[in-house]
Each structure stands twice: as C-alpha cells, then as structure tokens.
C-alpha positions in Angstrom: 13.1 -34.2 18.0 10.5 -33.2 15.5 9.2 -30.5 17.8 12.7 -29.1 18.2 13.1 -29.0 14.4 9.9 -27.2 14.0 10.8 -24.6 16.6 14.2 -24.2 15.0 12.7 -23.6 11.6 10.2 -21.1 13.2 13.1 -19.2 14.8 15.0 -19.2 11.5 12.0 -17.8 9.6 11.5 -15.1 12.2 15.2 -14.2 12.0 15.1 -14.1 8.2 12.0 -11.8 8.3 14.1 -9.3 10.2 17.6 -9.8 8.7 16.6 -9.9 5.0 14.9 -6.5 5.0 17.7 -5.0 7.2 20.3 -6.2 4.7 18.4 -5.0 1.7 17.9 -1.5 3.3 21.5 -1.3 4.3 22.7 -2.2 0.8 20.2 0.3 -0.8 20.9 3.2 1.4 24.5 2.5 2.3 25.8 1.5 -1.1 23.3 1.8 -3.9 22.0 5.3 -3.5 25.4 6.9 -2.7 26.8 5.3 -5.9 24.0 7.1 -7.8 24.4 10.4 -6.0 26.6 11.2 -3.0 24.6 12.2 0.0 26.2 15.6 0.3 24.7 16.6 -3.0 21.3 15.3 -2.0 21.4 17.1 1.3 22.5 20.3 -0.4 19.4 20.1 -2.7 17.1 19.6 0.3 18.7 22.5 2.2 18.1 24.8 -0.8 14.3 24.0 -0.8 12.5 27.2 -0.5 9.7 27.8 2.0 7.2 28.3 -0.8 8.0 24.9 -2.3 8.0 23.3 1.1 4.5 24.5 1.7 3.4 23.2 -1.8 5.0 19.8 -1.0 3.3 19.6 2.4 0.0 20.5 0.8 0.4 17.7 -1.8 1.3 15.2 1.1 -1.9 16.3 3.0 -4.0 15.7 -0.1 -2.5 12.3 -0.5 -3.3 11.4 3.1 -6.9 12.6 2.7 -7.3 10.4 -0.3 -6.3 7.4 1.8 -8.9 8.4 4.5 -11.6 8.8 1.9 -11.0 5.3 0.7 -11.5 3.9 4.2 -14.6 6.0 4.8 -16.0 4.8 1.4 -15.8 1.2 2.6 -17.4 1.7 6.0 -20.8 3.5 5.8 -21.2 6.0 8.6 -17.5 6.2 9.5 -16.6 9.9 10.1 -13.5 11.1 8.2 -11.6 11.8 11.4 -12.0 8.2 12.5 -11.0 7.0 9.1 -7.9 9.2 9.4 -7.0 7.7 12.8 -7.4 4.1 11.6 -5.4 4.7 8.5 -2.5 6.5 10.2 -2.3 4.0 13.1 -2.4 0.9 10.9 0.0 2.4 8.3 2.5 3.3 11.1 2.5 -0.4 12.2 2.7 -1.7 8.6 5.7 0.5 7.9 7.7 -0.4 10.9 6.9 -3.9 12.2 8.1 -7.1 10.4 5.0 -8.7 8.9 3.4 -5.4 9.8 0.5 -5.9 7.3 -1.1 -8.6 9.5 -0.4 -6.7 12.7 -2.0 -3.5 11.2 -5.2 -5.4 10.6 -5.3 -6.2 14.3 -4.8 -2.5 15.1 -7.6 -1.5 12.7 -9.9 -4.1 14.4 -9.2 -2.8 17.9 -10.0 0.8 16.9 -13.0 0.1 14.7 -14.6 -2.4 17.1 -14.3 0.2 19.9 -16.6 2.4 17.8 -19.1 -0.4 17.4 -18.2 -2.1 14.2 -19.1 -5.8 14.2 -16.8 -8.6 13.3 -18.9 -9.4 10.3 -18.8 -5.8 9.0 -15.0 -5.6 9.7 -14.5 -8.8 7.7 -16.3 -7.3 4.8 -14.3 -4.0 5.1 -11.0 -5.9 5.2 -11.9 -8.2 2.3 -13.3 -5.5 0.0 -10.6 -2.9 0.6 -7.9 -5.6 0.3 -9.3 -6.8 -3.1 -9.8 -3.2 -4.3 -6.3 -2.1 -3.3 -4.7 -5.1 -4.9 -6.6 -4.7 -8.2 -5.7 -1.0 -8.3 -2.1 -1.8 -7.7 -2.2 -4.4 -10.5 -4.0 -2.2 -13.0 -1.9 0.9 -12.5 1.3 -0.2 -14.5 -0.8 -1.4 -17.4 -2.8 1.9 -17.5 0.4 3.9 -17.4 1.9 1.9 -20.3 -1.2 2.5 -22.4 -1.2 6.2 -21.6 2.5 6.5 -22.6 2.0 4.5 -25.7 -1.0 6.5 -26.7 0.9 9.8 -26.3 4.0 8.5 -28.1 6.1 8.8 -25.0 6.9 5.1 -24.6 10.5 4.8 -25.9 12.1 1.5 -26.8 15.6 0.4 -26.3 15.7 1.2 -22.6 16.2 -1.6 -20.1 14.0 0.1 -17.4 11.2 0.6 -20.0 11.4 -3.1 -21.0 11.2 -4.0 -17.3 8.2 -1.7 -16.9 6.4 -3.2 -19.9 7.1 -6.8 -18.7 5.9 -6.0 -15.2 2.8 -4.2 -16.7 2.0 -7.2 -18.8 2.3 -9.6 -15.8 0.2 -7.2 -13.6 -2.4 -6.8 -16.3 -2.8 -10.6 -16.6 -3.1 -10.9 -12.9 -5.6 -8.0 -12.8 -7.9 -9.6 -15.5 -7.8 -12.9 -13.7 -8.6 -11.3 -10.4 -11.5 -9.3 -11.9 -12.9 -12.5 -13.4 -12.7 -14.4 -10.2 -14.2 -11.6 -8.1 -17.1 -11.0 -10.6 -17.9 -14.7 -10.8 -17.7 -15.2 -7.0 -20.1 -12.2 -6.4 -22.5 -12.9 -9.3 -22.6 -16.7 -9.3 -23.9 -18.2 -6.0 -22.7 -21.6 -7.0 -19.2 -20.4 -7.5 -19.2 -18.8 -4.1 -20.5 -22.1 -2.6 -17.6 -23.9 -4.3 -15.1 -21.4 -2.8 -16.7 -22.0 0.6 -16.4 -25.7 0.3 -12.8 -25.4 -0.8 -12.0 -23.2 2.1 -13.6 -25.7 4.5 -11.6 -28.5 3.1 -8.3 -26.6 3.4 -9.2 -25.6 7.0 -9.9 -29.3 7.8 -6.5 -30.3 6.5 -4.7 -27.5 8.3 -6.4 -28.2 11.6 -5.6 -31.9 11.3 -1.9 -31.1 11.1 -2.2 -29.6 14.6 -4.5 -32.3 15.8 -7.5 -30.1 16.2 -11.0 -30.0 14.9 -11.7 -27.2 12.3 -14.8 -25.0 12.7 -17.7 -26.4 10.6 -19.1 -23.0 9.7 -16.4 -21.8 7.3 -18.4 -22.5 4.2 -21.4 -20.7 5.6 -19.1 -17.7 6.6 -17.9 -17.5 3.1 -21.5 -17.2 1.8 -22.3 -14.6 4.4 -19.3 -12.6 3.4 -20.3 -12.8 -0.2 -23.8 -11.6 0.5 -22.5 -8.7 2.6 -19.9 -7.8 0.0 -22.5 -7.7 -2.7 -24.7 -5.4 -0.6 -21.8 -3.0 0.1 -20.6 -2.9 -3.5 -24.1 -2.4 -4.8 -24.1 1.1 -3.2 -20.4 1.8 -2.8 -18.5 0.3 -5.7 -18.3 3.6 -7.6 -17.2 5.5 -4.6 -14.5 2.8 -3.8 -13.2 2.9 -7.4 -13.0 6.7 -7.4 -11.2 6.6 -4.0 -8.7 4.1 -5.3 -8.0 6.3 -8.3 -7.6 9.2 -5.8 -5.0 7.2 -3.9 -2.9 6.7 -7.0 -3.2 10.4 -8.1 -2.3 11.5 -4.6 0.9 9.6 -4.6 1.7 10.8 -8.1 1.0 14.4 -7.1 3.5 14.2 -4.3 6.1 12.6 -6.5 5.8 15.2 -9.3 5.7 18.1 -6.8 8.9 16.9 -5.1 10.7 16.7 -8.4 9.8 20.3 -9.2 10.5 21.5 -5.7 14.0 20.0 -5.9 14.8 21.8 -9.1 14.3 19.0 -11.6 12.8 20.6 -14.7 10.5 18.9 -17.3 13.4 19.0 -19.8 15.3 16.5 -17.6 12.4 14.4 -16.2 9.2 15.0 -18.2 5.8 14.1 -16.9 5.8 10.9 -19.0 9.0 9.7 -17.3 7.6 10.6 -13.9 4.5 8.6 -14.7 6.6 5.7 -15.8 8.6 5.9 -12.6 5.3 5.9 -10.6 4.3 2.7 -12.4 7.7 1.2 -11.8 7.3 1.9 -8.1 4.0 0.1 -8.2 5.7 -3.0 -9.7 8.6 -2.8 -7.2 6.1 -2.5 -4.3 4.7 -5.9 -5.2 8.0 -7.5 -4.3 7.6 -8.7 -0.6 11.2 -8.0 0.4 10.9 -5.1 2.8 7.9 -3.3 4.5 6.4 -1.0 1.9 9.2 -1.7 -0.5 11.5 0.6 1.5 15.0 0.6 0.0 13.9 -1.2 -3.2 11.6 1.6 -4.4 14.0 4.4 -3.6 16.9 2.7 -5.4 14.8 1.7 -8.4 13.3 5.1 -8.8 16.5 7.0 -8.4 18.3 4.8 -10.8 15.5 5.0 -13.5 14.8 8.7 -13.2 18.5 9.8 -12.9 19.7 7.7 -15.8 21.6 9.9 -18.3 21.8 12.9 -16.0 25.0 14.6 -14.7 26.0 14.4 -11.1 24.1 17.5 -10.1 20.9 16.3 -11.8 21.2 12.8 -10.3 21.5 14.4 -6.9 18.4 16.5 -7.4 16.4 13.5 -8.6 17.6 11.4 -5.7 16.7 14.2 -3.3 13.2 14.3 -4.8 12.7 10.5 -4.5 13.8 10.5 -0.9 11.6 13.5 -0.1 8.6 11.9 -1.7 9.2 8.7 0.2 9.6 10.6 3.4 6.3 12.2 3.0 4.4 9.1 1.9 6.2 6.4 3.9 7.9 8.0 6.9 5.4 10.9 7.8 2.5 8.5 8.6 4.6 6.8 11.3 4.8 9.6 13.9 1.3 10.8 12.9 0.0 7.2 13.3 1.7 6.9 16.7 -0.1 10.1 17.8 -3.4 9.0 16.4 -3.2 5.7 18.3 -2.2 7.4 21.5 -5.1 9.8 21.1 -7.5 6.9 20.6 -6.2 5.1 23.7 -6.5 8.3 25.8 -10.1 8.9 24.6 -11.0 5.3 25.2 -9.6 5.3 28.7 -11.4 8.6 29.4 -14.7 7.2 28.1 -15.0 9.9 25.4 -15.8 7.4 22.7 -18.7 5.9 24.7 -20.4 9.3 24.6 -20.3 9.6 20.8 -22.4 7.9 18.2 -21.4 4.4 17.4 -21.2 2.7 14.0 -24.1 0.6 12.9 -23.4 -3.1 12.1 
C-alpha cells in the first residue's frame, strides 16, 4: 500500500510539473496579454517592421548568443567557441522545452563535452562554477539596476511595479551577499569546505538509508577535490567569467532595447531607465520556478509594466516588442539547438570528432 501511495504521489508531481506551466502559459497568452493589447494590433506592429530594423534586431540577437558562448568558453579552458556554441544551443533548447529541462540540459551538456574528452571531474567543476556565477549574476542584477536608477534620479516612487522591483531587488541583494560570503569562505577556508563535505556525506547517508542502500563513502573527499579544482579555475578565470556574466546581461538588455525601438516605441514613451527597470523586473520574475525560462510570466509582467499608462496603440507596440525580444532570446535557441545537437550526432557517428584535438582534463 505504501509503495502504491508513493507511486501515486510521483505521478501526481509529474502531472503537476506539466499541467501547472501549461495553465500559466494559457492564462498569460490566452487572457492576460490580449487584455493588455489585442493581438491584431501586436501583429500589425510586427508586420510594419522594416527590413533595416529587422537586420539590427537580428544582429543584437546574434551578439547576445555570442555572449552566452563566451561564458561557457571562459569556464572550460581550451574549448573552441564553435563547440561552446553547440553546447549552449543544444542545452538551452532542452531547458526551454522539456519539463524539468534544467536537469536534462546538464545531461545533454555532459554527453557533448565528454565526447570531446572532458573528464567527469572537469565537468563537475564547469557545472558548479557556471551555476554559481550565473545565480549570483541573476541575484545581483536587480540591485545594481535599482542603484543606477536611484543614482540618476530615475527611480520614481508611488508606482506598484517600482515597489515590487525594489522589494525584489532587496531580497535578491540579501541572497547575493549571503551567497558571496558562503562561496568566499568555502573557497578560502579549507576547514569550511571540510565541514560542507561532512554535511554532504551525512545528508547522502540519510537519503540512501531511505531507499535501503549504502551511500558512497567518498562524497566528502569529492567535495574537497571540487573545491581545489574550483580554486584553480577561478585563480586564472574569475575575471573572464565575471566579464562574460556582465556580457550576458548586456546582451539581453541590448536585444530588449533594440526591439522597443524597432517596434516604434520612442524614448518619450519608454525611456532607457524604464527599459532597464523592466529588465531587472524580468530577472526577478525569472527566479520564480513556475514555467521553463519564465515563459508567460515574464512576457505578461514586462508588457504590463512597460505599457502602463500608454494608449492602445502604444501598448500594442510595447507588447510586440516584448514578444519579439522573447522570441529572439527564448524561442530562437530551440531550432538552433536542435540543429546543433543533430550536427554533433552526425559528426560523432561519422567519426569526425575523433580526428580533432580533444580537451585536456
């Protein structure tokens, strides 16, 4: 009976993991966005996009993708940019389409990188370091934006969205500072890293006892090896990783601002400060684990915030810009990633990768 109950709960969680995002997306795209701006106005704005602006928008999207690839290349010494591109596109395509895609995308990255000679140990360091760096960047961005807006006198009060942004920025800033403190102590203090390893070993022992199995006894030692490898990587790559993280943020912001201008939204309606605040708001909303990549939640939140106070035509142009930006940053990597993965499979089956230099480590 107990086993039946566990299986039923497992099926319920899997069903919820699919149904909840589907319901949220249906509500956002089927009800929320049309209430803000009817789709016929949005489509009319997109149809009026000139070829010149289309080229500028695509160029901004390409720069944003390259920034993502540079971040991966910075974390894996010796990885060519074209391979970083293939890994990023393939893993992003999975993360953006599959329920619990984040975990599955890690498996895709491992399959591709290991085929090029990356060891398990080096992959663990890459995954851990990039995960921590990306999380810290996501937490820091809202606070930095609020400080920039406050310093330039562009942070207006009496606005519900601004209050939400400030509250979210304060929470993110607290989490960022706590995360930096933990990371610094773990990397600099060997005793702290040993304590983390012992704690991980105890938790593993408890979890394995629940399934009546014996946990590996090398978890604490693995934590120490990871710490040593991470220190070695960050000693020579921390500045490059930080700059690449900033490039990721600036790339997304460039796409966002370019789409607003391309869709005919002037600075008089949505100034750069409001666009910057919207970008920070998107960062806060993306932290909500409701849908893959915040799809539906981010579009509705951005369109509502940036289109507030505008007439119907202005709201339609803003909504068109938001959807265009999300199409370029969220949807575009999906077909590109499918092609990148298919190309990797074909090259692997043809033995082409075996004829090329392999990664060290």
